[in-house]
Biopython code that builds the backbone (N, CA, C, O; Angstrom):
import numpy as np
from Bio.PDB.StructureBuilder import StructureBuilder

atoms = [
    (1, "MET", "N", (-97.521, -67.940, 55.268)),
    (1, "MET", "CA", (-98.107, -67.453, 54.578)),
    (1, "MET", "C", (-98.629, -66.609, 56.220)),
    (1, "MET", "O", (-98.857, -67.196, 57.277)),
    (2, "LEU", "N", (-98.713, -64.979, 55.944)),
    (2, "LEU", "CA", (-99.780, -64.584, 57.158)),
    (2, "LEU", "C", (-100.956, -64.419, 56.898)),
    (2, "LEU", "O", (-101.582, -64.201, 55.860)),
    (3, "LYS", "N", (-101.359, -64.616, 58.558)),
    (3, "LYS", "CA", (-102.959, -64.733, 58.788)),
    (3, "LYS", "C", (-103.765, -63.314, 58.484)),
    (3, "LYS", "O", (-104.954, -63.198, 58.191)),
    (4, "ASN", "N", (-103.110, -62.626, 58.587)),
    (4, "ASN", "CA", (-103.533, -60.696, 58.156)),
    (4, "ASN", "C", (-102.349, -60.234, 58.030)),
    (4, "ASN", "O", (-101.211, -60.663, 58.220)),
    (5, "PRO", "N", (-102.932, -59.047, 57.588)),
    (5, "PRO", "CA", (-101.636, -58.053, 57.472)),
    (5, "PRO", "C", (-101.400, -57.426, 58.754)),
    (5, "PRO", "O", (-100.589, -56.499, 58.760)),
    (6, "HIS", "N", (-101.866, -57.702, 59.664)),
    (6, "HIS", "CA", (-101.918, -56.447, 60.878)),
    (6, "HIS", "C", (-100.507, -57.677, 61.659)),
    (6, "HIS", "O", (-99.478, -57.188, 62.126)),
    (7, "ASP", "N", (-100.696, -58.864, 61.654)),
    (7, "ASP", "CA", (-99.564, -60.006, 62.301)),
    (7, "ASP", "C", (-98.366, -59.150, 61.427)),
    (7, "ASP", "O", (-97.502, -58.837, 62.246)),
    (8, "HIS", "N", (-98.099, -58.791, 60.434)),
    (8, "HIS", "CA", (-96.880, -58.384, 59.575)),
    (8, "HIS", "C", (-96.383, -57.237, 60.392)),
    (8, "HIS", "O", (-95.195, -57.175, 60.710)),
    (9, "VAL", "N", (-97.387, -56.185, 60.797)),
    (9, "VAL", "CA", (-96.705, -55.087, 61.458)),
    (9, "VAL", "C", (-96.623, -55.373, 62.735)),
    (9, "VAL", "O", (-95.640, -54.759, 63.151)),
    (10, "GLU", "N", (-97.252, -56.136, 63.839)),
    (10, "GLU", "CA", (-96.704, -56.440, 64.964)),
    (10, "GLU", "C", (-95.439, -56.790, 65.331)),
    (10, "GLU", "O", (-94.684, -56.343, 66.194)),
    (11, "ARG", "N", (-95.282, -58.126, 64.108)),
    (11, "ARG", "CA", (-94.008, -58.934, 64.022)),
    (11, "ARG", "C", (-93.092, -57.865, 63.912)),
    (11, "ARG", "O", (-92.280, -57.787, 64.834)),
    (12, "GLN", "N", (-93.016, -56.959, 62.945)),
    (12, "GLN", "CA", (-92.252, -55.656, 62.633)),
    (12, "GLN", "C", (-92.025, -54.721, 63.598)),
    (12, "GLN", "O", (-90.942, -54.137, 63.582)),
    (13, "ALA", "N", (-92.950, -54.427, 64.555)),
    (13, "ALA", "CA", (-92.787, -53.371, 65.686)),
    (13, "ALA", "C", (-92.068, -54.242, 66.845)),
    (13, "ALA", "O", (-91.288, -53.708, 67.634)),
    (14, "PHE", "N", (-92.313, -55.315, 66.884)),
    (14, "PHE", "CA", (-91.253, -56.202, 67.634)),
    (14, "PHE", "C", (-89.879, -56.350, 67.636)),
    (14, "PHE", "O", (-89.029, -56.343, 68.526)),
    (15, "ALA", "N", (-89.856, -56.490, 66.406)),
    (15, "ALA", "CA", (-88.096, -56.525, 65.730)),
    (15, "ALA", "C", (-87.429, -55.078, 66.055)),
    (15, "ALA", "O", (-86.290, -54.936, 66.499)),
    (16, "ALA", "N", (-88.216, -54.174, 65.797)),
    (16, "ALA", "CA", (-87.613, -52.816, 65.970)),
    (16, "ALA", "C", (-87.638, -52.305, 67.234)),
    (16, "ALA", "O", (-86.924, -51.339, 67.506)),
    (17, "LYS", "N", (-88.483, -52.898, 68.198)),
    (17, "LYS", "CA", (-88.259, -52.928, 69.769)),
    (17, "LYS", "C", (-87.187, -53.636, 70.322)),
    (17, "LYS", "O", (-86.655, -53.176, 71.333)),
    (18, "LEU", "N", (-86.672, -54.956, 69.697)),
    (18, "LEU", "CA", (-85.624, -55.348, 70.272)),
    (18, "LEU", "C", (-84.390, -54.774, 69.588)),
    (18, "LEU", "O", (-83.466, -54.777, 70.401)),
    (19, "ARG", "N", (-84.053, -54.329, 68.521)),
    (19, "ARG", "CA", (-82.903, -53.616, 68.045)),
    (19, "ARG", "C", (-83.150, -52.135, 68.585)),
    (19, "ARG", "O", (-82.197, -51.366, 68.460)),
    (20, "THR", "N", (-84.097, -51.738, 69.059)),
    (20, "THR", "CA", (-83.843, -50.364, 69.600)),
    (20, "THR", "C", (-83.015, -50.652, 71.124)),
    (20, "THR", "O", (-81.854, -50.393, 71.439)),
    (21, "ALA", "N", (-84.154, -51.308, 71.924)),
    (21, "ALA", "CA", (-83.549, -51.494, 72.924)),
    (21, "ALA", "C", (-82.006, -52.376, 73.215)),
    (21, "ALA", "O", (-81.551, -52.519, 74.350)),
    (22, "ARG", "N", (-81.577, -52.721, 72.415)),
    (22, "ARG", "CA", (-80.243, -53.688, 72.208)),
    (22, "ARG", "C", (-79.176, -52.388, 72.200)),
    (22, "ARG", "O", (-78.104, -52.253, 72.789)),
    (23, "ALA", "N", (-79.875, -51.521, 71.331)),
    (23, "ALA", "CA", (-79.131, -50.313, 70.680)),
    (23, "ALA", "C", (-78.640, -49.701, 72.189)),
    (23, "ALA", "O", (-77.472, -49.719, 72.579)),
    (24, "VAL", "N", (-79.996, -49.060, 73.082)),
    (24, "VAL", "CA", (-79.819, -48.359, 73.963)),
    (24, "VAL", "C", (-79.179, -48.828, 74.823)),
    (24, "VAL", "O", (-78.577, -47.858, 75.283)),
    (25, "LEU", "N", (-78.828, -49.877, 75.491)),
    (25, "LEU", "CA", (-78.163, -51.057, 76.096)),
    (25, "LEU", "C", (-76.753, -51.393, 75.267)),
    (25, "LEU", "O", (-75.930, -52.041, 75.914)),
    (26, "GLY", "N", (-76.539, -51.175, 74.470)),
    (26, "GLY", "CA", (-75.193, -51.132, 74.183)),
    (26, "GLY", "C", (-74.987, -52.922, 73.836)),
    (26, "GLY", "O", (-73.928, -53.415, 73.446)),
    (27, "TRP", "N", (-75.950, -53.497, 74.027)),
    (27, "TRP", "CA", (-75.730, -55.081, 74.011)),
    (27, "TRP", "C", (-75.555, -55.563, 72.270)),
    (27, "TRP", "O", (-75.994, -55.053, 71.239)),
    (28, "THR", "N", (-74.650, -56.853, 72.548)),
    (28, "THR", "CA", (-74.547, -57.477, 71.314)),
    (28, "THR", "C", (-75.763, -58.664, 71.030)),
    (28, "THR", "O", (-76.158, -59.335, 71.983)),
    (29, "GLN", "N", (-76.208, -58.829, 69.940)),
    (29, "GLN", "CA", (-77.169, -59.793, 69.800)),
    (29, "GLN", "C", (-76.701, -60.839, 70.689)),
    (29, "GLN", "O", (-77.578, -61.257, 71.445)),
    (30, "LEU", "N", (-75.444, -61.431, 70.818)),
    (30, "LEU", "CA", (-74.938, -62.706, 71.544)),
    (30, "LEU", "C", (-75.207, -62.277, 73.239)),
    (30, "LEU", "O", (-75.688, -63.060, 74.058)),
    (31, "GLU", "N", (-74.871, -61.164, 73.478)),
    (31, "GLU", "CA", (-75.230, -60.665, 74.997)),
    (31, "GLU", "C", (-76.697, -60.854, 75.395)),
    (31, "GLU", "O", (-76.932, -61.607, 76.340)),
    (32, "LEU", "N", (-77.939, -60.100, 74.618)),
    (32, "LEU", "CA", (-78.829, -60.273, 74.619)),
    (32, "LEU", "C", (-79.473, -61.373, 74.656)),
    (32, "LEU", "O", (-80.414, -61.382, 75.450)),
    (33, "ALA", "N", (-79.272, -62.393, 74.015)),
    (33, "ALA", "CA", (-79.706, -63.943, 73.750)),
    (33, "ALA", "C", (-79.599, -64.735, 75.180)),
    (33, "ALA", "O", (-80.369, -65.542, 75.701)),
    (34, "ARG", "N", (-78.291, -64.169, 75.632)),
    (34, "ARG", "CA", (-77.644, -64.775, 77.138)),
    (34, "ARG", "C", (-78.819, -64.009, 78.202)),
    (34, "ARG", "O", (-79.352, -64.743, 79.034)),
    (35, "GLU", "N", (-79.140, -62.800, 78.172)),
    (35, "GLU", "CA", (-80.503, -62.413, 79.345)),
    (35, "GLU", "C", (-81.291, -63.113, 79.313)),
    (35, "GLU", "O", (-81.776, -63.441, 80.396)),
    (36, "VAL", "N", (-81.876, -63.756, 77.969)),
    (36, "VAL", "CA", (-83.376, -64.286, 77.849)),
    (36, "VAL", "C", (-83.254, -65.705, 77.349)),
    (36, "VAL", "O", (-84.189, -66.283, 76.796)),
    (37, "HIS", "N", (-81.977, -66.288, 77.580)),
    (37, "HIS", "CA", (-81.660, -67.905, 77.138)),
    (37, "HIS", "C", (-82.469, -68.243, 76.307)),
    (37, "HIS", "O", (-83.472, -68.943, 76.445)),
    (38, "LEU", "N", (-81.782, -67.432, 74.822)),
    (38, "LEU", "CA", (-82.089, -67.599, 73.629)),
    (38, "LEU", "C", (-80.670, -68.352, 72.526)),
    (38, "LEU", "O", (-79.637, -68.820, 73.006)),
    (39, "THR", "N", (-80.825, -68.324, 71.797)),
    (39, "THR", "CA", (-79.087, -68.056, 70.681)),
    (39, "THR", "C", (-79.332, -66.871, 70.234)),
    (39, "THR", "O", (-80.300, -66.111, 70.237)),
    (40, "GLN", "N", (-77.769, -66.850, 69.666)),
    (40, "GLN", "CA", (-77.736, -65.497, 69.063)),
    (40, "GLN", "C", (-78.759, -65.441, 67.674)),
    (40, "GLN", "O", (-79.371, -64.449, 67.279)),
    (41, "ARG", "N", (-78.753, -66.447, 67.224)),
    (41, "ARG", "CA", (-79.459, -66.501, 65.909)),
    (41, "ARG", "C", (-80.815, -66.592, 65.670)),
    (41, "ARG", "O", (-81.315, -66.266, 64.593)),
    (42, "SER", "N", (-81.674, -67.177, 66.968)),
    (42, "SER", "CA", (-82.960, -66.446, 67.534)),
    (42, "SER", "C", (-83.115, -65.035, 67.837)),
    (42, "SER", "O", (-84.231, -64.516, 67.859)),
    (43, "ILE", "N", (-82.126, -64.437, 68.055)),
    (43, "ILE", "CA", (-82.327, -63.065, 68.296)),
    (43, "ILE", "C", (-82.142, -62.319, 67.065)),
    (43, "ILE", "O", (-82.692, -61.220, 67.009)),
    (44, "HIS", "N", (-81.296, -62.818, 65.815)),
    (44, "HIS", "CA", (-80.858, -62.143, 64.662)),
    (44, "HIS", "C", (-82.254, -62.301, 64.066)),
    (44, "HIS", "O", (-82.787, -61.252, 63.704)),
    (45, "ARG", "N", (-82.967, -63.488, 63.896)),
    (45, "ARG", "CA", (-84.307, -63.988, 63.422)),
    (45, "ARG", "C", (-85.506, -63.075, 63.624)),
    (45, "ARG", "O", (-86.302, -62.556, 62.841)),
    (46, "LEU", "N", (-85.333, -63.054, 65.198)),
    (46, "LEU", "CA", (-86.321, -61.903, 65.477)),
    (46, "LEU", "C", (-86.173, -60.808, 65.223)),
    (46, "LEU", "O", (-87.265, -60.316, 64.938)),
    (47, "GLU", "N", (-85.092, -59.851, 65.140)),
    (47, "GLU", "CA", (-84.673, -58.764, 64.635)),
    (47, "GLU", "C", (-85.093, -58.423, 63.279)),
    (47, "GLU", "O", (-85.643, -57.390, 62.896)),
    (48, "GLN", "N", (-84.770, -59.387, 62.658)),
    (48, "GLN", "CA", (-85.171, -59.319, 61.188)),
    (48, "GLN", "C", (-86.708, -59.645, 60.881)),
    (48, "GLN", "O", (-87.060, -59.959, 59.743)),
    (49, "GLY", "N", (-87.471, -59.569, 61.788)),
    (49, "GLY", "CA", (-88.979, -60.202, 61.751)),
    (49, "GLY", "C", (-89.368, -61.224, 60.578)),
    (49, "GLY", "O", (-90.316, -61.249, 59.794)),
    (50, "HIS", "N", (-88.098, -62.179, 60.799)),
    (50, "HIS", "CA", (-88.312, -63.753, 60.288)),
    (50, "HIS", "C", (-88.951, -64.801, 61.070)),
    (50, "HIS", "O", (-89.136, -65.962, 60.707)),
    (51, "SER", "N", (-89.264, -64.276, 62.169)),
    (51, "SER", "CA", (-90.154, -65.776, 63.214)),
    (51, "SER", "C", (-90.623, -64.961, 64.257)),
    (51, "SER", "O", (-90.015, -64.157, 64.962)),
    (52, "GLU", "N", (-91.876, -65.319, 64.238)),
    (52, "GLU", "CA", (-93.017, -64.899, 65.362)),
    (52, "GLU", "C", (-92.897, -65.334, 66.533)),
    (52, "GLU", "O", (-93.080, -66.544, 66.667)),
    (53, "PRO", "N", (-92.513, -64.426, 67.909)),
    (53, "PRO", "CA", (-91.965, -64.939, 68.921)),
    (53, "PRO", "C", (-93.527, -65.618, 69.705)),
    (53, "PRO", "O", (-94.723, -65.336, 69.619)),
    (54, "LYS", "N", (-92.783, -66.543, 70.400)),
    (54, "LYS", "CA", (-93.738, -67.209, 71.593)),
    (54, "LYS", "C", (-94.206, -66.057, 72.657)),
    (54, "LYS", "O", (-93.523, -65.161, 73.152)),
    (55, "LEU", "N", (-95.368, -66.316, 72.820)),
    (55, "LEU", "CA", (-96.064, -65.394, 73.946)),
    (55, "LEU", "C", (-94.688, -65.118, 75.265)),
    (55, "LEU", "O", (-94.241, -64.039, 75.655)),
    (56, "ALA", "N", (-94.232, -66.771, 75.768)),
    (56, "ALA", "CA", (-93.355, -66.532, 76.621)),
    (56, "ALA", "C", (-92.077, -65.988, 76.138)),
    (56, "ALA", "O", (-91.308, -66.251, 77.063)),
    (57, "THR", "N", (-91.634, -65.589, 75.538)),
    (57, "THR", "CA", (-90.315, -64.814, 75.192)),
    (57, "THR", "C", (-90.902, -63.596, 74.559)),
    (57, "THR", "O", (-89.996, -62.863, 74.163)),
    (58, "VAL", "N", (-91.967, -63.165, 74.345)),
    (58, "VAL", "CA", (-92.147, -61.657, 74.354)),
    (58, "VAL", "C", (-92.227, -61.065, 75.684)),
    (58, "VAL", "O", (-91.877, -59.905, 75.902)),
    (59, "ARG", "N", (-92.837, -62.117, 76.871)),
    (59, "ARG", "CA", (-92.983, -61.698, 78.133)),
    (59, "ARG", "C", (-91.555, -61.305, 79.158)),
    (59, "ARG", "O", (-91.334, -60.444, 80.009)),
    (60, "ALA", "N", (-90.664, -62.576, 78.484)),
    (60, "ALA", "CA", (-89.616, -62.478, 79.047)),
    (60, "ALA", "C", (-88.263, -60.920, 78.504)),
    (60, "ALA", "O", (-87.343, -60.335, 79.075)),
    (61, "PHE", "N", (-88.967, -60.849, 77.045)),
    (61, "PHE", "CA", (-87.830, -59.706, 76.939)),
    (61, "PHE", "C", (-88.807, -58.114, 77.763)),
    (61, "PHE", "O", (-88.310, -57.132, 78.315)),
    (62, "GLU", "N", (-89.952, -58.377, 77.576)),
    (62, "GLU", "CA", (-90.405, -57.194, 78.435)),
    (62, "GLU", "C", (-90.204, -56.951, 79.678)),
    (62, "GLU", "O", (-89.978, -55.804, 80.062)),
    (63, "ARG", "N", (-90.254, -57.956, 80.475)),
    (63, "ARG", "CA", (-89.555, -58.291, 81.978)),
    (63, "ARG", "C", (-88.015, -57.552, 82.095)),
    (63, "ARG", "O", (-87.584, -56.708, 82.881)),
    (64, "LEU", "N", (-87.490, -58.154, 81.126)),
    (64, "LEU", "CA", (-85.946, -57.458, 80.880)),
    (64, "LEU", "C", (-85.807, -56.169, 80.767)),
    (64, "LEU", "O", (-84.962, -55.576, 81.437)),
    (65, "TRP", "N", (-86.622, -55.533, 79.896)),
    (65, "TRP", "CA", (-86.650, -54.184, 79.093)),
    (65, "TRP", "C", (-87.429, -53.445, 80.676)),
    (65, "TRP", "O", (-86.912, -52.402, 81.076)),
    (66, "ARG", "N", (-88.230, -53.833, 81.217)),
    (66, "ARG", "CA", (-88.666, -53.222, 82.245)),
    (66, "ARG", "C", (-87.541, -53.125, 83.257)),
    (66, "ARG", "O", (-87.735, -52.135, 83.964)),
    (67, "GLU", "N", (-86.247, -53.891, 83.653)),
    (67, "GLU", "CA", (-86.001, -53.979, 85.081)),
    (67, "GLU", "C", (-84.994, -53.444, 84.557)),
    (67, "GLU", "O", (-84.171, -53.204, 85.440)),
    (68, "LYS", "N", (-84.434, -52.949, 82.955)),
    (68, "LYS", "CA", (-83.202, -52.615, 82.844)),
    (68, "LYS", "C", (-83.314, -50.655, 82.807)),
    (68, "LYS", "O", (-82.548, -49.718, 83.030)),
    (69, "GLY", "N", (-84.920, -50.864, 82.334)),
    (69, "GLY", "CA", (-85.124, -49.196, 82.733)),
    (69, "GLY", "C", (-85.817, -48.890, 81.091)),
    (69, "GLY", "O", (-86.228, -47.733, 81.015)),
    (70, "VAL", "N", (-85.949, -49.438, 80.220)),
    (70, "VAL", "CA", (-86.252, -49.301, 78.912)),
    (70, "VAL", "C", (-87.707, -49.628, 78.469)),
    (70, "VAL", "O", (-87.947, -50.772, 78.083)),
    (71, "CYS", "N", (-88.818, -48.571, 78.505)),
    (71, "CYS", "CA", (-90.185, -48.751, 78.051)),
    (71, "CYS", "C", (-90.394, -48.292, 76.993)),
    (71, "CYS", "O", (-89.901, -47.333, 76.401)),
    (72, "PHE", "N", (-91.368, -49.198, 76.671)),
    (72, "PHE", "CA", (-92.166, -49.275, 75.174)),
    (72, "PHE", "C", (-93.593, -48.685, 75.345)),
    (72, "PHE", "O", (-94.074, -48.950, 76.447)),
    (73, "GLN", "N", (-94.471, -47.873, 74.438)),
    (73, "GLN", "CA", (-95.953, -47.516, 74.845)),
    (73, "GLN", "C", (-96.295, -47.880, 73.429)),
    (73, "GLN", "O", (-96.031, -47.235, 72.414)),
    (74, "ASP", "N", (-96.914, -49.001, 73.531)),
    (74, "ASP", "CA", (-97.827, -49.210, 71.952)),
    (74, "ASP", "C", (-98.724, -47.912, 71.670)),
    (74, "ASP", "O", (-99.371, -47.156, 72.394)),
    (75, "LEU", "N", (-98.458, -47.997, 70.209)),
    (75, "LEU", "CA", (-99.388, -46.918, 69.776)),
    (75, "LEU", "C", (-100.839, -47.479, 69.119)),
    (75, "LEU", "O", (-101.242, -48.640, 69.041)),
    (76, "ASP", "N", (-101.304, -46.561, 68.797)),
    (76, "ASP", "CA", (-103.106, -47.146, 68.111)),
    (76, "ASP", "C", (-102.476, -47.728, 66.766)),
    (76, "ASP", "O", (-102.807, -48.885, 66.506)),
    (77, "ASP", "N", (-101.822, -47.243, 66.089)),
    (77, "ASP", "CA", (-101.151, -47.560, 64.342)),
    (77, "ASP", "C", (-100.384, -48.769, 64.104)),
    (77, "ASP", "O", (-100.075, -49.361, 63.070)),
    (78, "GLY", "N", (-100.125, -49.009, 65.511)),
    (78, "GLY", "CA", (-98.935, -50.270, 65.254)),
    (78, "GLY", "C", (-97.739, -49.959, 65.885)),
    (78, "GLY", "O", (-97.143, -50.782, 66.580)),
    (79, "GLY", "N", (-97.253, -48.561, 65.648)),
    (79, "GLY", "CA", (-96.099, -48.276, 65.648)),
    (79, "GLY", "C", (-95.923, -47.770, 67.574)),
    (79, "GLY", "O", (-96.926, -47.995, 68.251)),
    (80, "PHE", "N", (-94.866, -47.226, 68.199)),
    (80, "PHE", "CA", (-94.422, -47.177, 69.980)),
    (80, "PHE", "C", (-93.519, -46.372, 69.580)),
    (80, "PHE", "O", (-92.744, -46.200, 68.639)),
    (81, "GLU", "N", (-93.997, -45.686, 71.072)),
    (81, "GLU", "CA", (-92.972, -44.422, 71.494)),
    (81, "GLU", "C", (-91.589, -45.311, 72.761)),
    (81, "GLU", "O", (-91.826, -46.114, 73.663)),
    (82, "LEU", "N", (-90.740, -44.954, 72.483)),
    (82, "LEU", "CA", (-89.562, -45.418, 73.476)),
    (82, "LEU", "C", (-89.390, -44.128, 74.853)),
    (82, "LEU", "O", (-89.581, -42.913, 74.887)),
    (83, "MET", "N", (-89.018, -44.968, 75.686)),
    (83, "MET", "CA", (-88.773, -44.441, 77.288)),
    (83, "MET", "C", (-87.922, -44.670, 77.655)),
    (83, "MET", "O", (-87.872, -45.885, 77.851)),
    (84, "VAL", "N", (-86.507, -43.869, 78.094)),
    (84, "VAL", "CA", (-85.716, -44.546, 78.606)),
    (84, "VAL", "C", (-85.238, -43.786, 80.099)),
    (84, "VAL", "O", (-84.923, -42.599, 80.017)),
    (85, "ARG", "N", (-85.196, -44.290, 81.115)),
    (85, "ARG", "CA", (-84.664, -43.860, 82.198)),
    (85, "ARG", "C", (-82.972, -43.219, 82.370)),
    (85, "ARG", "O", (-82.006, -43.664, 81.751)),
    (86, "ALA", "N", (-82.942, -42.244, 83.228)),
    (86, "ALA", "CA", (-81.594, -41.772, 82.835)),
    (86, "ALA", "C", (-80.535, -42.725, 83.259)),
    (86, "ALA", "O", (-79.470, -42.976, 82.694)),
    (87, "ALA", "N", (-81.124, -43.303, 84.578)),
    (87, "ALA", "CA", (-79.843, -44.495, 85.061)),
    (87, "ALA", "C", (-79.331, -45.357, 83.968)),
    (87, "ALA", "O", (-78.167, -45.627, 83.674)),
    (88, "THR", "N", (-80.809, -45.853, 83.259)),
    (88, "THR", "CA", (-80.108, -46.782, 82.068)),
    (88, "THR", "C", (-79.467, -46.266, 81.178)),
    (88, "THR", "O", (-78.806, -47.151, 80.633)),
    (89, "LEU", "N", (-79.223, -44.893, 80.528)),
    (89, "LEU", "CA", (-78.263, -44.394, 79.622)),
    (89, "LEU", "C", (-77.005, -44.214, 80.081)),
    (89, "LEU", "O", (-76.007, -44.241, 79.360)),
    (90, "ALA", "N", (-77.010, -43.936, 81.855)),
    (90, "ALA", "CA", (-75.851, -43.521, 82.618)),
    (90, "ALA", "C", (-74.961, -44.950, 82.612)),
    (90, "ALA", "O", (-73.752, -44.885, 82.834)),
    (91, "SER", "N", (-75.463, -45.952, 82.408)),
    (91, "SER", "CA", (-74.879, -47.379, 82.610)),
    (91, "SER", "C", (-74.887, -48.052, 81.560)),
    (91, "SER", "O", (-74.361, -49.160, 81.670)),
    (92, "SER", "N", (-75.442, -47.691, 80.217)),
    (92, "SER", "CA", (-75.155, -48.264, 79.324)),
    (92, "SER", "C", (-73.384, -48.396, 78.695)),
    (92, "SER", "O", (-72.452, -47.613, 78.880)),
    (93, "THR", "N", (-73.423, -49.702, 77.915)),
    (93, "THR", "CA", (-72.255, -50.277, 77.707)),
    (93, "THR", "C", (-72.075, -49.157, 76.006)),
    (93, "THR", "O", (-71.003, -49.145, 75.401)),
    (94, "THR", "N", (-73.049, -48.512, 75.617)),
    (94, "THR", "CA", (-72.802, -47.871, 74.349)),
    (94, "THR", "C", (-71.607, -46.657, 74.534)),
    (94, "THR", "O", (-71.567, -45.864, 75.474)),
    (95, "SER", "N", (-70.803, -46.710, 73.578)),
    (95, "SER", "CA", (-69.970, -45.296, 73.835)),
    (95, "SER", "C", (-69.879, -44.491, 72.468)),
    (95, "SER", "O", (-69.653, -44.949, 71.348)),
    (96, "ILE", "N", (-70.062, -43.465, 72.761)),
    (96, "ILE", "CA", (-70.289, -42.430, 71.759)),
    (96, "ILE", "C", (-68.642, -41.511, 71.566)),
    (96, "ILE", "O", (-68.065, -40.863, 72.439)),
    (97, "GLN", "N", (-68.159, -41.771, 69.979)),
    (97, "GLN", "CA", (-67.178, -41.355, 70.281)),
    (97, "GLN", "C", (-67.501, -39.978, 68.909)),
    (97, "GLN", "O", (-66.669, -39.091, 68.717)),
]
sb = StructureBuilder()
sb.init_structure("model")
sb.init_model(0)
sb.init_chain("A")
sb.init_seg("    ")
for serial, (resi, resn, name, xyz) in enumerate(atoms, 1):
    if name == "N":
        sb.init_residue(resn, " ", resi, " ")
    sb.init_atom(name, np.array(xyz, "f"), 0.0, 1.0, " ", f" {name:<3s}", serial, name[0])
structure = sb.get_structure()
């Protein structure tokens, strides 16, 4: 049971950030899991908002995103904005068809 409704919004925002960053980078869940030393199943559960990430896990993702040029700006309403460096897009493994 959620402690307060805001927890649900935060968890869903984090889940959306994970899915978004992974899409920008063109990575699978397994590739992302290897980068942060988690299992693919853990990534799946986090992306679905089914599990609450530990603070250390959140920090690991934030470091990774910074290193890869993917930046999120949290908004007052619980949402976020995405900024991606051009170099990140150029090196992404995502192919446009």
